[in-house]
N, C-alpha and C positions, 0 to 999 in steps of 0.2 A: 089332391096334393100328392098323394103316391103314383098315381096314374102318370101324372105330370112330369115327376122324377124320373119313373122307367122310361118315357118317351124320351126325355133327354140324355140319358144315360145310353140308349138305344142308338141315338142320332150320332152321339160320340163315338160308340163303337163301330159305325156304320161309315163315320168319317175317315175313321184311324184306319179301317180296311181298304179303303177307297185309296187312301195315301200310300198304303204298304202294295197295293196292286199297282198303281203308278210306279213306285220304286222299281218293280220286278219289271214291269213293260221298259223301262227306260235302260234297266241293266240287261235284260235281254237285246234291244236294238243296240247299245254299246257293245256287246259281245259280238252282235253280226258284224257290225262295221269293223270291230278288230280284226275277224277273220278276213273280212275282206280286205281290208289294208295289210295283212299278212301275205295274203296271195298275189295282192299287186305289187307289193316290195320284192317278192321272190321274184316276179315276171322280170322286172326292172331289173334287177340283179344278176339275172341270167343273160339278160340282154346287153347289158354293160360287159360283162365277161365274153360275151361272145365276139363284141366290139373289141375288146382288147386282144382277144386272140386272134381276130383277124388283122389287127394291126402289127401283131408280132411277125405274123406271117408276112406281112406286104413289107416289114423292114429285113425281114429274112432274104427275099427275094429282090429288093433293090438295094440291098446293105453293099459297104465299100468290098471291092474286090481287091486281093492282092496282086501287082505285079512282081513277077520275081524273074 
């Protein structure tokens, strides 16, 4: 009976360890995805800022001229 109890305890510990390992793997994947998202967001923001800068330059080039 004692050996059976030891096996059950061992299996429970094994299951808990497996669940913890899965949580670590999930957290690692989420961390990687967050880093990728940050990089992608930065690129989008830089592109948007470049477009805004280009539009301001265009506005300056074709803006109203004063006739005096």
